[in-house]
PDB file of N, CA, C and O in Angstrom, chain B, residues numbered from 101:
ATOM      1  N   MET B 101    -135.655  41.782  97.793  1.00  0.00           N
ATOM      2  CA  MET B 101    -136.338  40.437  97.660  1.00  0.00           C
ATOM      3  C   MET B 101    -135.754  39.730  96.214  1.00  0.00           C
ATOM      4  O   MET B 101    -135.316  38.582  96.146  1.00  0.00           O
ATOM      5  N   LEU B 102    -135.841  40.554  95.239  1.00  0.00           N
ATOM      6  CA  LEU B 102    -135.338  40.070  94.047  1.00  0.00           C
ATOM      7  C   LEU B 102    -133.791  40.446  93.619  1.00  0.00           C
ATOM      8  O   LEU B 102    -133.475  40.357  92.433  1.00  0.00           O
ATOM      9  N   GLU B 103    -132.922  40.828  94.520  1.00  0.00           N
ATOM     10  CA  GLU B 103    -131.543  40.966  94.225  1.00  0.00           C
ATOM     11  C   GLU B 103    -130.877  40.006  93.738  1.00  0.00           C
ATOM     12  O   GLU B 103    -129.916  40.270  93.016  1.00  0.00           O
ATOM     13  N   ASN B 104    -131.269  38.511  94.050  1.00  0.00           N
ATOM     14  CA  ASN B 104    -130.429  37.530  93.538  1.00  0.00           C
ATOM     15  C   ASN B 104    -131.145  36.904  92.150  1.00  0.00           C
ATOM     16  O   ASN B 104    -130.682  35.902  91.604  1.00  0.00           O
ATOM     17  N   LEU B 105    -132.104  37.479  91.742  1.00  0.00           N
ATOM     18  CA  LEU B 105    -132.712  37.097  90.443  1.00  0.00           C
ATOM     19  C   LEU B 105    -131.902  36.988  89.372  1.00  0.00           C
ATOM     20  O   LEU B 105    -131.535  38.080  88.938  1.00  0.00           O
ATOM     21  N   LYS B 106    -131.453  35.936  88.735  1.00  0.00           N
ATOM     22  CA  LYS B 106    -130.545  35.703  87.751  1.00  0.00           C
ATOM     23  C   LYS B 106    -131.365  34.747  86.580  1.00  0.00           C
ATOM     24  O   LYS B 106    -132.270  33.973  86.888  1.00  0.00           O
ATOM     25  N   PRO B 107    -130.949  34.921  85.402  1.00  0.00           N
ATOM     26  CA  PRO B 107    -131.453  33.968  84.363  1.00  0.00           C
ATOM     27  C   PRO B 107    -130.926  32.775  84.691  1.00  0.00           C
ATOM     28  O   PRO B 107    -129.940  32.700  85.425  1.00  0.00           O
ATOM     29  N   PRO B 108    -131.582  31.624  84.135  1.00  0.00           N
ATOM     30  CA  PRO B 108    -131.068  30.221  84.237  1.00  0.00           C
ATOM     31  C   PRO B 108    -129.846  29.949  83.288  1.00  0.00           C
ATOM     32  O   PRO B 108    -129.840  30.328  82.117  1.00  0.00           O
ATOM     33  N   VAL B 109    -128.914  29.334  83.818  1.00  0.00           N
ATOM     34  CA  VAL B 109    -127.656  29.044  82.760  1.00  0.00           C
ATOM     35  C   VAL B 109    -128.059  27.986  81.937  1.00  0.00           C
ATOM     36  O   VAL B 109    -128.544  26.962  82.418  1.00  0.00           O
ATOM     37  N   LYS B 110    -127.871  28.177  80.535  1.00  0.00           N
ATOM     38  CA  LYS B 110    -128.476  27.264  79.681  1.00  0.00           C
ATOM     39  C   LYS B 110    -127.138  26.369  79.291  1.00  0.00           C
ATOM     40  O   LYS B 110    -126.109  26.880  78.847  1.00  0.00           O
ATOM     41  N   ILE B 111    -127.295  25.116  79.499  1.00  0.00           N
ATOM     42  CA  ILE B 111    -126.218  24.157  79.150  1.00  0.00           C
ATOM     43  C   ILE B 111    -126.475  23.375  77.969  1.00  0.00           C
ATOM     44  O   ILE B 111    -127.330  22.491  78.014  1.00  0.00           O
ATOM     45  N   LEU B 112    -125.883  23.588  77.009  1.00  0.00           N
ATOM     46  CA  LEU B 112    -126.098  22.845  75.670  1.00  0.00           C
ATOM     47  C   LEU B 112    -125.333  21.387  75.785  1.00  0.00           C
ATOM     48  O   LEU B 112    -124.294  21.299  76.438  1.00  0.00           O
ATOM     49  N   PRO B 113    -125.855  20.359  75.176  1.00  0.00           N
ATOM     50  CA  PRO B 113    -125.183  19.013  75.227  1.00  0.00           C
ATOM     51  C   PRO B 113    -124.019  19.219  74.132  1.00  0.00           C
ATOM     52  O   PRO B 113    -124.052  19.954  73.145  1.00  0.00           O
ATOM     53  N   CYS B 114    -122.995  18.386  74.561  1.00  0.00           N
ATOM     54  CA  CYS B 114    -121.926  18.289  73.528  1.00  0.00           C
ATOM     55  C   CYS B 114    -122.410  17.765  72.392  1.00  0.00           C
ATOM     56  O   CYS B 114    -123.592  17.429  72.322  1.00  0.00           O
ATOM     57  N   LYS B 115    -121.542  17.627  71.342  1.00  0.00           N
ATOM     58  CA  LYS B 115    -121.632  17.245  69.941  1.00  0.00           C
ATOM     59  C   LYS B 115    -121.848  15.697  70.177  1.00  0.00           C
ATOM     60  O   LYS B 115    -122.797  15.241  69.539  1.00  0.00           O
ATOM     61  N   LEU B 116    -121.179  14.827  70.943  1.00  0.00           N
ATOM     62  CA  LEU B 116    -121.152  13.480  71.117  1.00  0.00           C
ATOM     63  C   LEU B 116    -122.580  13.228  71.596  1.00  0.00           C
ATOM     64  O   LEU B 116    -123.372  12.539  70.954  1.00  0.00           O
ATOM     65  N   ARG B 117    -122.883  13.853  72.818  1.00  0.00           N
ATOM     66  CA  ARG B 117    -124.150  13.575  73.362  1.00  0.00           C
ATOM     67  C   ARG B 117    -125.248  13.751  72.362  1.00  0.00           C
ATOM     68  O   ARG B 117    -126.075  12.840  72.327  1.00  0.00           O
ATOM     69  N   THR B 118    -125.410  14.783  71.523  1.00  0.00           N
ATOM     70  CA  THR B 118    -126.314  14.969  70.688  1.00  0.00           C
ATOM     71  C   THR B 118    -126.311  13.923  69.554  1.00  0.00           C
ATOM     72  O   THR B 118    -127.355  13.605  68.984  1.00  0.00           O
ATOM     73  N   ILE B 119    -125.151  13.415  69.254  1.00  0.00           N
ATOM     74  CA  ILE B 119    -125.062  12.351  68.191  1.00  0.00           C
ATOM     75  C   ILE B 119    -125.609  11.065  68.836  1.00  0.00           C
ATOM     76  O   ILE B 119    -126.249  10.294  68.120  1.00  0.00           O
ATOM     77  N   LEU B 120    -125.427  10.804  70.007  1.00  0.00           N
ATOM     78  CA  LEU B 120    -125.871   9.581  70.699  1.00  0.00           C
ATOM     79  C   LEU B 120    -127.429   9.664  70.920  1.00  0.00           C
ATOM     80  O   LEU B 120    -128.179   8.693  70.821  1.00  0.00           O
ATOM     81  N   ASP B 121    -127.759  10.753  71.184  1.00  0.00           N
ATOM     82  CA  ASP B 121    -129.193  11.057  71.425  1.00  0.00           C
ATOM     83  C   ASP B 121    -129.986  10.620  70.128  1.00  0.00           C
ATOM     84  O   ASP B 121    -131.078  10.068  70.266  1.00  0.00           O
ATOM     85  N   GLY B 122    -129.503  10.835  68.973  1.00  0.00           N
ATOM     86  CA  GLY B 122    -130.205  10.693  67.666  1.00  0.00           C
ATOM     87  C   GLY B 122    -129.928   9.357  67.184  1.00  0.00           C
ATOM     88  O   GLY B 122    -130.333   9.119  66.047  1.00  0.00           O
ATOM     89  N   LEU B 123    -129.285   8.372  67.846  1.00  0.00           N
ATOM     90  CA  LEU B 123    -129.071   7.050  67.255  1.00  0.00           C
ATOM     91  C   LEU B 123    -130.052   6.070  67.989  1.00  0.00           C
ATOM     92  O   LEU B 123    -130.601   6.347  69.056  1.00  0.00           O
ATOM     93  N   THR B 124    -130.214   4.882  67.294  1.00  0.00           N
ATOM     94  CA  THR B 124    -131.032   3.861  67.785  1.00  0.00           C
ATOM     95  C   THR B 124    -130.267   3.318  69.095  1.00  0.00           C
ATOM     96  O   THR B 124    -129.080   3.599  69.259  1.00  0.00           O
ATOM     97  N   ASP B 125    -130.954   2.558  69.993  1.00  0.00           N
ATOM     98  CA  ASP B 125    -130.247   2.042  71.082  1.00  0.00           C
ATOM     99  C   ASP B 125    -129.180   1.126  70.788  1.00  0.00           C
ATOM    100  O   ASP B 125    -128.221   1.136  71.560  1.00  0.00           O
ATOM    101  N   SER B 126    -129.169   0.188  69.631  1.00  0.00           N
ATOM    102  CA  SER B 126    -128.200  -0.584  69.323  1.00  0.00           C
ATOM    103  C   SER B 126    -126.918   0.227  68.831  1.00  0.00           C
ATOM    104  O   SER B 126    -125.771  -0.116  69.121  1.00  0.00           O
ATOM    105  N   ASP B 127    -127.207   1.232  68.130  1.00  0.00           N
ATOM    106  CA  ASP B 127    -126.145   2.103  67.510  1.00  0.00           C
ATOM    107  C   ASP B 127    -125.415   2.882  68.659  1.00  0.00           C
ATOM    108  O   ASP B 127    -124.218   3.153  68.563  1.00  0.00           O
ATOM    109  N   GLN B 128    -126.248   3.272  69.864  1.00  0.00           N
ATOM    110  CA  GLN B 128    -125.816   3.788  70.897  1.00  0.00           C
ATOM    111  C   GLN B 128    -124.785   3.116  71.614  1.00  0.00           C
ATOM    112  O   GLN B 128    -123.775   3.636  72.088  1.00  0.00           O
ATOM    113  N   GLU B 129    -125.170   1.743  71.663  1.00  0.00           N
ATOM    114  CA  GLU B 129    -124.358   0.820  72.190  1.00  0.00           C
ATOM    115  C   GLU B 129    -122.890   0.725  71.701  1.00  0.00           C
ATOM    116  O   GLU B 129    -121.879   0.796  72.400  1.00  0.00           O
ATOM    117  N   VAL B 130    -122.978   0.545  70.322  1.00  0.00           N
ATOM    118  CA  VAL B 130    -121.766   0.333  69.707  1.00  0.00           C
ATOM    119  C   VAL B 130    -120.927   1.560  69.634  1.00  0.00           C
ATOM    120  O   VAL B 130    -119.710   1.398  69.551  1.00  0.00           O
ATOM    121  N   LEU B 131    -121.435   2.815  69.655  1.00  0.00           N
ATOM    122  CA  LEU B 131    -120.639   4.012  69.666  1.00  0.00           C
ATOM    123  C   LEU B 131    -120.121   4.223  71.118  1.00  0.00           C
ATOM    124  O   LEU B 131    -119.011   4.710  71.335  1.00  0.00           O
ATOM    125  N   MET B 132    -120.928   3.855  72.050  1.00  0.00           N
ATOM    126  CA  MET B 132    -120.339   3.912  73.518  1.00  0.00           C
ATOM    127  C   MET B 132    -119.151   2.836  73.673  1.00  0.00           C
ATOM    128  O   MET B 132    -118.129   3.119  74.298  1.00  0.00           O
ATOM    129  N   GLU B 133    -119.327   1.737  73.138  1.00  0.00           N
ATOM    130  CA  GLU B 133    -118.059   0.776  73.184  1.00  0.00           C
ATOM    131  C   GLU B 133    -116.901   1.389  72.584  1.00  0.00           C
ATOM    132  O   GLU B 133    -115.791   1.200  73.083  1.00  0.00           O
ATOM    133  N   ALA B 134    -117.065   2.162  71.480  1.00  0.00           N
ATOM    134  CA  ALA B 134    -115.964   2.605  70.614  1.00  0.00           C
ATOM    135  C   ALA B 134    -115.423   3.641  71.382  1.00  0.00           C
ATOM    136  O   ALA B 134    -114.197   3.745  71.382  1.00  0.00           O
ATOM    137  N   LEU B 135    -116.185   4.539  72.129  1.00  0.00           N
ATOM    138  CA  LEU B 135    -115.710   5.645  72.764  1.00  0.00           C
ATOM    139  C   LEU B 135    -114.969   5.153  74.217  1.00  0.00           C
ATOM    140  O   LEU B 135    -114.088   5.841  74.733  1.00  0.00           O
ATOM    141  N   LEU B 136    -115.384   4.033  74.732  1.00  0.00           N
ATOM    142  CA  LEU B 136    -114.743   3.525  75.820  1.00  0.00           C
ATOM    143  C   LEU B 136    -113.295   2.701  75.572  1.00  0.00           C
ATOM    144  O   LEU B 136    -112.455   2.467  76.442  1.00  0.00           O
ATOM    145  N   ASN B 137    -113.237   2.369  74.314  1.00  0.00           N
ATOM    146  CA  ASN B 137    -112.080   1.588  73.973  1.00  0.00           C
ATOM    147  C   ASN B 137    -111.209   2.395  73.178  1.00  0.00           C
ATOM    148  O   ASN B 137    -111.235   2.416  71.947  1.00  0.00           O
ATOM    149  N   ARG B 138    -110.311   3.168  74.019  1.00  0.00           N
ATOM    150  CA  ARG B 138    -109.318   4.035  73.522  1.00  0.00           C
ATOM    151  C   ARG B 138    -108.155   3.582  72.759  1.00  0.00           C
ATOM    152  O   ARG B 138    -107.509   4.289  71.985  1.00  0.00           O
ATOM    153  N   GLU B 139    -107.895   2.131  73.081  1.00  0.00           N
ATOM    154  CA  GLU B 139    -106.803   1.531  72.350  1.00  0.00           C
ATOM    155  C   GLU B 139    -107.070   1.193  70.889  1.00  0.00           C
ATOM    156  O   GLU B 139    -106.284   1.362  69.958  1.00  0.00           O
ATOM    157  N   ALA B 140    -108.220   0.721  70.837  1.00  0.00           N
ATOM    158  CA  ALA B 140    -108.673   0.326  69.321  1.00  0.00           C
ATOM    159  C   ALA B 140    -109.135   1.430  68.655  1.00  0.00           C
ATOM    160  O   ALA B 140    -109.010   1.410  67.431  1.00  0.00           O
ATOM    161  N   TRP B 141    -109.688   2.482  69.216  1.00  0.00           N
ATOM    162  CA  TRP B 141    -110.334   3.642  68.521  1.00  0.00           C
ATOM    163  C   TRP B 141    -109.626   4.936  69.001  1.00  0.00           C
ATOM    164  O   TRP B 141    -110.150   5.576  69.912  1.00  0.00           O
ATOM    165  N   LYS B 142    -108.534   5.333  68.474  1.00  0.00           N
ATOM    166  CA  LYS B 142    -107.923   6.567  68.715  1.00  0.00           C
ATOM    167  C   LYS B 142    -108.882   7.694  68.315  1.00  0.00           C
ATOM    168  O   LYS B 142    -109.746   7.421  67.482  1.00  0.00           O
ATOM    169  N   ASP B 143    -108.820   8.903  68.811  1.00  0.00           N
ATOM    170  CA  ASP B 143    -109.682   9.876  68.577  1.00  0.00           C
ATOM    171  C   ASP B 143    -109.678  10.211  67.221  1.00  0.00           C
ATOM    172  O   ASP B 143    -110.797  10.500  66.798  1.00  0.00           O
ATOM    173  N   HIS B 144    -108.741  10.264  66.382  1.00  0.00           N
ATOM    174  CA  HIS B 144    -108.782  10.623  65.026  1.00  0.00           C
ATOM    175  C   HIS B 144    -109.295   9.525  64.137  1.00  0.00           C
ATOM    176  O   HIS B 144    -109.955   9.790  63.132  1.00  0.00           O
ATOM    177  N   VAL B 145    -108.974   8.184  64.527  1.00  0.00           N
ATOM    178  CA  VAL B 145    -109.468   7.162  63.814  1.00  0.00           C
ATOM    179  C   VAL B 145    -111.154   7.008  63.934  1.00  0.00           C
ATOM    180  O   VAL B 145    -111.927   6.802  62.998  1.00  0.00           O
ATOM    181  N   LEU B 146    -111.435   7.144  65.128  1.00  0.00           N
ATOM    182  CA  LEU B 146    -112.974   7.145  65.387  1.00  0.00           C
ATOM    183  C   LEU B 146    -113.697   8.228  64.650  1.00  0.00           C
ATOM    184  O   LEU B 146    -114.757   8.036  64.054  1.00  0.00           O
ATOM    185  N   THR B 147    -113.099   9.324  64.716  1.00  0.00           N
ATOM    186  CA  THR B 147    -113.727  10.471  63.908  1.00  0.00           C
ATOM    187  C   THR B 147    -113.580  10.204  62.452  1.00  0.00           C
ATOM    188  O   THR B 147    -114.558  10.538  61.784  1.00  0.00           O
ATOM    189  N   ALA B 148    -112.727   9.754  61.902  1.00  0.00           N
ATOM    190  CA  ALA B 148    -112.601   9.433  60.387  1.00  0.00           C
ATOM    191  C   ALA B 148    -113.695   8.487  60.035  1.00  0.00           C
ATOM    192  O   ALA B 148    -114.384   8.727  59.043  1.00  0.00           O
ATOM    193  N   GLU B 149    -113.919   7.399  60.786  1.00  0.00           N
ATOM    194  CA  GLU B 149    -114.695   6.331  60.610  1.00  0.00           C
ATOM    195  C   GLU B 149    -116.309   6.834  60.628  1.00  0.00           C
ATOM    196  O   GLU B 149    -117.150   6.390  59.846  1.00  0.00           O
ATOM    197  N   LEU B 150    -116.555   7.748  61.569  1.00  0.00           N
ATOM    198  CA  LEU B 150    -117.850   8.189  61.854  1.00  0.00           C
ATOM    199  C   LEU B 150    -118.237   9.197  60.679  1.00  0.00           C
ATOM    200  O   LEU B 150    -119.356   9.245  60.167  1.00  0.00           O
ATOM    201  N   ASN B 151    -117.151   9.992  60.327  1.00  0.00           N
ATOM    202  CA  ASN B 151    -117.434  10.944  59.263  1.00  0.00           C
ATOM    203  C   ASN B 151    -117.769  10.125  57.949  1.00  0.00           C
ATOM    204  O   ASN B 151    -118.685  10.457  57.197  1.00  0.00           O
ATOM    205  N   LYS B 152    -116.944   9.019  57.733  1.00  0.00           N
ATOM    206  CA  LYS B 152    -117.241   8.131  56.609  1.00  0.00           C
ATOM    207  C   LYS B 152    -118.699   7.825  56.631  1.00  0.00           C
ATOM    208  O   LYS B 152    -119.315   7.869  55.566  1.00  0.00           O
ATOM    209  N   LEU B 153    -119.287   7.531  57.694  1.00  0.00           N
ATOM    210  CA  LEU B 153    -120.606   7.055  57.697  1.00  0.00           C
ATOM    211  C   LEU B 153    -121.687   8.194  57.669  1.00  0.00           C
ATOM    212  O   LEU B 153    -122.892   7.954  57.744  1.00  0.00           O
ATOM    213  N   GLY B 154    -121.185   9.385  57.562  1.00  0.00           N
ATOM    214  CA  GLY B 154    -122.092  10.644  57.465  1.00  0.00           C
ATOM    215  C   GLY B 154    -122.400  11.358  58.843  1.00  0.00           C
ATOM    216  O   GLY B 154    -123.289  12.198  58.985  1.00  0.00           O
ATOM    217  N   ILE B 155    -121.609  10.945  59.770  1.00  0.00           N
ATOM    218  CA  ILE B 155    -121.648  11.498  61.098  1.00  0.00           C
ATOM    219  C   ILE B 155    -120.589  12.484  61.362  1.00  0.00           C
ATOM    220  O   ILE B 155    -119.457  12.112  61.671  1.00  0.00           O
ATOM    221  N   GLN B 156    -120.917  13.764  61.249  1.00  0.00           N
ATOM    222  CA  GLN B 156    -119.883  14.807  61.211  1.00  0.00           C
ATOM    223  C   GLN B 156    -119.514  15.155  62.644  1.00  0.00           C
ATOM    224  O   GLN B 156    -120.336  15.689  63.389  1.00  0.00           O
ATOM    225  N   VAL B 157    -118.215  14.839  63.051  1.00  0.00           N
ATOM    226  CA  VAL B 157    -117.740  15.249  64.426  1.00  0.00           C
ATOM    227  C   VAL B 157    -116.311  15.423  64.152  1.00  0.00           C
ATOM    228  O   VAL B 157    -115.712  14.962  63.180  1.00  0.00           O
ATOM    229  N   SER B 158    -115.762  16.217  65.217  1.00  0.00           N
ATOM    230  CA  SER B 158    -114.308  16.358  64.978  1.00  0.00           C
ATOM    231  C   SER B 158    -113.585  15.597  66.071  1.00  0.00           C
ATOM    232  O   SER B 158    -114.177  15.219  67.082  1.00  0.00           O
ATOM    233  N   ALA B 159    -112.315  15.379  65.856  1.00  0.00           N
ATOM    234  CA  ALA B 159    -111.471  14.734  66.707  1.00  0.00           C
ATOM    235  C   ALA B 159    -111.545  15.316  68.210  1.00  0.00           C
ATOM    236  O   ALA B 159    -111.578  14.610  69.217  1.00  0.00           O
ATOM    237  N   ASN B 160    -111.565  16.716  68.188  1.00  0.00           N
ATOM    238  CA  ASN B 160    -111.482  17.455  69.336  1.00  0.00           C
ATOM    239  C   ASN B 160    -112.769  17.212  70.283  1.00  0.00           C
ATOM    240  O   ASN B 160    -112.738  17.189  71.513  1.00  0.00           O
ATOM    241  N   SER B 161    -113.902  17.034  69.470  1.00  0.00           N
ATOM    242  CA  SER B 161    -115.012  16.785  70.307  1.00  0.00           C
ATOM    243  C   SER B 161    -115.047  15.305  70.847  1.00  0.00           C
ATOM    244  O   SER B 161    -115.629  15.019  71.894  1.00  0.00           O
ATOM    245  N   VAL B 162    -114.450  14.473  70.139  1.00  0.00           N
ATOM    246  CA  VAL B 162    -114.346  13.178  70.632  1.00  0.00           C
ATOM    247  C   VAL B 162    -113.354  13.125  71.873  1.00  0.00           C
ATOM    248  O   VAL B 162    -113.575  12.398  72.842  1.00  0.00           O
ATOM    249  N   ARG B 163    -112.280  13.926  71.771  1.00  0.00           N
ATOM    250  CA  ARG B 163    -111.362  13.826  72.762  1.00  0.00           C
ATOM    251  C   ARG B 163    -111.872  14.420  74.202  1.00  0.00           C
ATOM    252  O   ARG B 163    -111.693  13.880  75.294  1.00  0.00           O
ATOM    253  N   LYS B 164    -112.504  15.575  73.965  1.00  0.00           N
ATOM    254  CA  LYS B 164    -113.048  16.380  75.118  1.00  0.00           C
ATOM    255  C   LYS B 164    -114.226  15.352  75.767  1.00  0.00           C
ATOM    256  O   LYS B 164    -114.214  15.198  76.988  1.00  0.00           O
ATOM    257  N   HIS B 165    -115.135  14.723  75.043  1.00  0.00           N
ATOM    258  CA  HIS B 165    -116.167  13.990  75.461  1.00  0.00           C
ATOM    259  C   HIS B 165    -115.439  12.847  76.296  1.00  0.00           C
ATOM    260  O   HIS B 165    -115.878  12.554  77.408  1.00  0.00           O
ATOM    261  N   ARG B 166    -114.379  12.230  75.791  1.00  0.00           N
ATOM    262  CA  ARG B 166    -113.698  11.000  76.622  1.00  0.00           C
ATOM    263  C   ARG B 166    -113.049  11.612  77.829  1.00  0.00           C
ATOM    264  O   ARG B 166    -112.984  10.974  78.880  1.00  0.00           O
ATOM    265  N   ALA B 167    -112.579  12.794  77.719  1.00  0.00           N
ATOM    266  CA  ALA B 167    -111.833  13.304  78.796  1.00  0.00           C
ATOM    267  C   ALA B 167    -112.976  13.959  79.820  1.00  0.00           C
ATOM    268  O   ALA B 167    -112.608  14.400  80.909  1.00  0.00           O
ATOM    269  N   TYR B 168    -114.016  13.993  79.527  1.00  0.00           N
ATOM    270  CA  TYR B 168    -115.194  14.468  80.281  1.00  0.00           C
ATOM    271  C   TYR B 168    -114.954  16.044  80.497  1.00  0.00           C
ATOM    272  O   TYR B 168    -115.353  16.654  81.490  1.00  0.00           O
ATOM    273  N   GLU B 169    -114.298  16.572  79.505  1.00  0.00           N
ATOM    274  CA  GLU B 169    -114.040  18.258  79.408  1.00  0.00           C
ATOM    275  C   GLU B 169    -115.207  18.826  78.702  1.00  0.00           C
ATOM    276  O   GLU B 169    -115.170  20.018  78.399  1.00  0.00           O
ATOM    277  N   CYS B 170    -116.234  18.112  78.407  1.00  0.00           N
ATOM    278  CA  CYS B 170    -117.220  18.696  77.424  1.00  0.00           C
ATOM    279  C   CYS B 170    -118.476  19.049  78.426  1.00  0.00           C
ATOM    280  O   CYS B 170    -118.377  18.840  79.635  1.00  0.00           O
ATOM    281  N   SER B 171    -119.477  19.514  77.926  1.00  0.00           N
ATOM    282  CA  SER B 171    -120.599  20.071  78.698  1.00  0.00           C
ATOM    283  C   SER B 171    -121.438  18.988  79.430  1.00  0.00           C
ATOM    284  O   SER B 171    -122.238  19.256  80.326  1.00  0.00           O
ATOM    285  N   CYS B 172    -121.182  17.746  78.968  1.00  0.00           N
ATOM    286  CA  CYS B 172    -121.789  16.597  79.740  1.00  0.00           C
ATOM    287  C   CYS B 172    -121.408  16.494  81.239  1.00  0.00           C
ATOM    288  O   CYS B 172    -122.161  15.912  82.020  1.00  0.00           O
ATOM    289  N   ARG B 173    -120.340  17.009  81.612  1.00  0.00           N
ATOM    290  CA  ARG B 173    -119.894  17.151  82.941  1.00  0.00           C
ATOM    291  C   ARG B 173    -120.865  17.939  83.702  1.00  0.00           C
ATOM    292  O   ARG B 173    -121.149  17.679  84.871  1.00  0.00           O
ATOM    293  N   LEU B 174    -121.399  18.953  82.998  1.00  0.00           N
ATOM    294  CA  LEU B 174    -122.331  19.789  83.596  1.00  0.00           C
ATOM    295  C   LEU B 174    -123.740  19.535  83.754  1.00  0.00           C
ATOM    296  O   LEU B 174    -124.496  20.001  84.606  1.00  0.00           O
ATOM    297  N   ILE B 175    -124.016  18.647  82.718  1.00  0.00           N
ATOM    298  CA  ILE B 175    -125.491  18.184  82.585  1.00  0.00           C
ATOM    299  C   ILE B 175    -125.894  16.982  83.508  1.00  0.00           C
ATOM    300  O   ILE B 175    -126.990  16.804  84.041  1.00  0.00           O
ATOM    301  N   GLY B 176    -124.575  16.057  83.597  1.00  0.00           N
ATOM    302  CA  GLY B 176    -124.831  14.879  84.457  1.00  0.00           C
ATOM    303  C   GLY B 176    -124.939  13.666  83.545  1.00  0.00           C
ATOM    304  O   GLY B 176    -125.152  12.551  84.023  1.00  0.00           O
TER     305      GLY B 176
END
Protein backbone atom coordinates (compact mmCIF):
# COMPACT_ATOMS: atom_id res chain seq x y z
CA MET A 1 0.00 0.00 0.00
CA LEU A 2 2.74 2.52 0.87
CA GLU A 3 5.41 1.35 -1.56
CA ASN A 4 5.06 4.57 -3.60
CA LEU A 5 5.16 6.90 -0.60
CA LYS A 6 7.70 9.64 -1.29
CA PRO A 7 8.29 13.03 0.28
CA PRO A 8 6.97 15.96 -1.77
CA VAL A 9 9.51 17.74 -3.91
CA LYS A 10 10.04 21.25 -2.61
CA ILE A 11 10.58 23.72 -5.42
CA LEU A 12 11.97 27.05 -4.30
CA PRO A 13 11.25 30.19 -6.35
CA CYS A 14 14.15 31.63 -8.30
CA LYS A 15 15.89 34.81 -7.20
CA LEU A 16 13.97 37.00 -9.67
CA ARG A 17 10.58 35.63 -8.62
CA THR A 18 11.51 36.27 -4.98
CA ILE A 19 12.52 39.84 -5.86
CA LEU A 20 9.34 40.41 -7.88
CA ASP A 21 7.16 39.08 -5.06
CA GLY A 22 8.71 41.64 -2.68
CA LEU A 23 7.99 44.65 -4.91
CA THR A 24 4.96 46.87 -5.15
CA ASP A 25 2.65 46.28 -8.11
CA SER A 26 4.03 49.30 -9.97
CA ASP A 27 7.63 48.24 -9.38
CA GLN A 28 6.78 44.71 -10.50
CA GLU A 29 5.49 46.14 -13.79
CA VAL A 30 8.67 48.17 -14.31
CA LEU A 31 10.92 45.19 -13.63
CA MET A 32 8.83 42.86 -15.81
CA GLU A 33 9.04 45.35 -18.70
CA ALA A 34 12.81 45.51 -18.25
CA LEU A 35 13.08 41.71 -18.18
CA LEU A 36 11.08 41.47 -21.40
CA ASN A 37 13.13 44.16 -23.18
CA ARG A 38 16.39 42.29 -23.83
CA GLU A 39 17.66 44.84 -26.35
CA ALA A 40 17.56 47.81 -24.01
CA TRP A 41 18.40 45.79 -20.91
CA LYS A 42 21.20 43.30 -21.42
CA ASP A 43 21.58 40.88 -18.49
CA HIS A 44 24.68 42.54 -17.06
CA VAL A 45 23.28 46.08 -17.49
CA LEU A 46 20.01 45.25 -15.74
CA THR A 47 21.94 43.48 -12.98
CA ALA A 48 24.22 46.46 -12.44
CA GLU A 49 21.30 48.89 -12.23
CA LEU A 50 19.34 46.68 -9.84
CA ASN A 51 22.42 46.29 -7.64
CA LYS A 52 22.83 50.10 -7.58
CA LEU A 53 19.27 50.28 -6.23
CA GLY A 54 20.12 47.79 -3.48
CA ILE A 55 18.53 44.76 -5.16
CA GLN A 56 21.17 42.05 -5.05
CA VAL A 57 20.93 39.74 -8.04
CA SER A 58 23.45 38.18 -10.42
CA ALA A 59 23.52 38.39 -14.19
CA ASN A 60 23.29 34.60 -14.24
CA SER A 61 20.01 34.71 -12.30
CA VAL A 62 18.63 37.28 -14.75
CA ARG A 63 19.78 35.20 -17.74
CA LYS A 64 18.29 31.99 -16.35
CA HIS A 65 14.96 33.66 -15.55
CA ARG A 66 14.74 35.20 -19.01
CA ALA A 67 15.56 31.87 -20.64
CA TYR A 68 13.01 30.11 -18.41
CA GLU A 69 15.78 27.88 -17.10
CA CYS A 70 15.07 28.74 -13.47
CA SER A 71 12.71 27.04 -11.05
CA CYS A 72 9.81 29.21 -12.32
CA ARG A 73 9.34 26.70 -15.11
CA LEU A 74 8.58 24.07 -12.47
CA ILE A 75 6.32 26.28 -10.35
CA GLY A 76 4.29 27.68 -13.21
